[in-house]
C-alpha positions in Angstrom: -11.6 -7.4 1.1 -12.3 -10.8 -0.2 -10.4 -13.8 -1.4 -10.3 -12.4 -5.0 -6.9 -13.0 -6.5 -4.5 -10.2 -5.6 -3.7 -9.6 -9.3 -7.2 -8.4 -9.6 -8.2 -6.9 -6.3 -4.9 -5.1 -5.4 -4.9 -3.1 -8.7 -8.6 -2.3 -8.3 -8.0 -1.0 -4.8 -5.1 1.1 -6.0 -7.1 2.5 -8.9 -10.0 3.4 -6.5 -7.7 5.4 -4.3 -6.1 7.1 -7.3 -9.5 8.3 -8.3 -10.6 9.3 -4.8 -7.4 11.3 -4.3 -7.7 13.0 -7.8 -11.3 13.9 -7.2 -10.8 15.0 -3.6 -7.5 16.9 -3.8 -6.6 17.3 -7.4 -3.4 15.3 -6.8 -2.6 12.8 -9.6 -1.0 9.7 -8.4 0.8 8.2 -11.4 2.2 4.9 -10.1 5.8 6.2 -9.9 8.0 5.8 -6.8 8.1 9.7 -6.6 4.3 9.7 -6.3 4.5 7.8 -3.0 5.6 11.1 -1.3 2.3 12.6 -2.4 0.4 9.6 -1.0 2.3 10.1 2.3 1.2 13.8 2.3 -2.4 12.8 1.8 -2.3 10.2 4.6 -0.6 12.8 6.8 -3.4 15.3 6.0 -6.0 12.7 7.0 -4.0 11.9 10.1 -4.1 15.5 11.2 -7.9 15.4 11.3 -7.8 12.5 13.7 -10.6 10.4 12.3 -11.0 7.0 14.0 -9.1 4.2 12.3 -12.3 2.4 11.5 -13.5 5.3 9.4 -10.4 5.5 7.3 -9.3 1.9 7.1 -10.7 1.3 3.6 -8.8 4.3 2.3 -5.7 3.2 4.0 -6.0 -0.2 2.4 -6.3 1.6 -0.9 -3.1 3.5 -0.2 -1.4 0.3 0.7 -2.6 -1.4 -2.5 -1.3 1.7 -4.4 2.1 1.3 -2.7 2.1 -2.4 -3.6 1.1 -1.7 -7.1 3.9 0.8 -7.6 6.3 -1.9 -6.3 4.8 -4.5 -8.6 5.0 -2.2 -11.6 8.6 -1.0 -11.0 10.4 -4.0 -9.5 10.3 -7.8 -9.6 8.0 -8.0 -6.5 4.7 -9.7 -7.2 1.3 -9.9 -5.6 0.5 -13.2 -3.9 -2.3 -14.7 -1.9 -1.1 -15.2 1.7 -1.5 -18.6 3.4 -3.3 -19.0 6.7 -0.2 -18.4 8.8 0.8 -15.3 6.8 -2.8 -14.0 7.0 -2.5 -14.4 10.8 0.7 -12.5 10.8 -0.2 -9.6 8.5 -4.0 -9.6 8.9 -4.4 -9.3 5.1 -5.5 -11.7 2.4 -2.6 -10.8 0.1 0.8 -9.2 0.0 3.9 -8.9 -2.1 6.7 -11.5 -2.6 10.2 -10.5 -3.6 12.4 -13.0 -5.6 14.2 -14.0 -2.4 10.9 -15.3 -1.0 10.3 -12.6 1.5 6.7 -11.5 2.0 5.8 -7.8 2.5 2.7 -6.1 3.7 2.1 -2.8 1.9 -1.5 -2.6 3.1 -0.3 -2.8 6.7 2.3 -0.3 6.0 -0.3 2.3 5.0 -2.1 1.7 8.3 1.2 2.1 10.2 1.8 5.3 8.3 -1.5 6.6 9.6 -1.0 5.3 13.2 2.7 6.2 13.6 3.3 9.1 11.4 6.2 9.9 8.9 8.6 7.3 10.3 6.5 4.7 8.6 6.4 6.6 5.3 5.3 4.7 2.2 8.2 6.0 0.1 10.6 4.5 2.7 8.9 1.1 2.5 9.2 1.3 -1.3 13.0 1.9 -1.0 13.4 -1.0 1.4 11.4 -3.5 -0.6 12.9 -2.3 -3.9 16.3 -3.1 -2.6 15.2 -6.7 -2.1 13.3 -6.9 -5.4 16.1 -5.8 -7.7 17.7 -9.2 -7.6 
């Protein structure tokens, strides 16, 4: 990932994973909150194969961008470039900000979903952030 503005790079990463999932599985991710359960299933399927994290990190970032894009499209959360301290905390060049000023890391959440399993599901993250972004 580069320093490209998140309004450009995040949607592009999301669109890429949508295309990969459609071509690889026939599943159509449609940018709705309900589709995040499908994304969770795909990540779970990848996880069951146990590939090394390095091999799947680009796809996981794509799923994280997809999660963030669903939030950006359906709530008041917005993509933002992270400052140096936030980059150090999250390890990402961009994230989401909710109206209360909180910063969220959807790319990191997709990695956590892969590493930790269903307890870090994308659809759960959506509900948590959406509650903050409805104000």
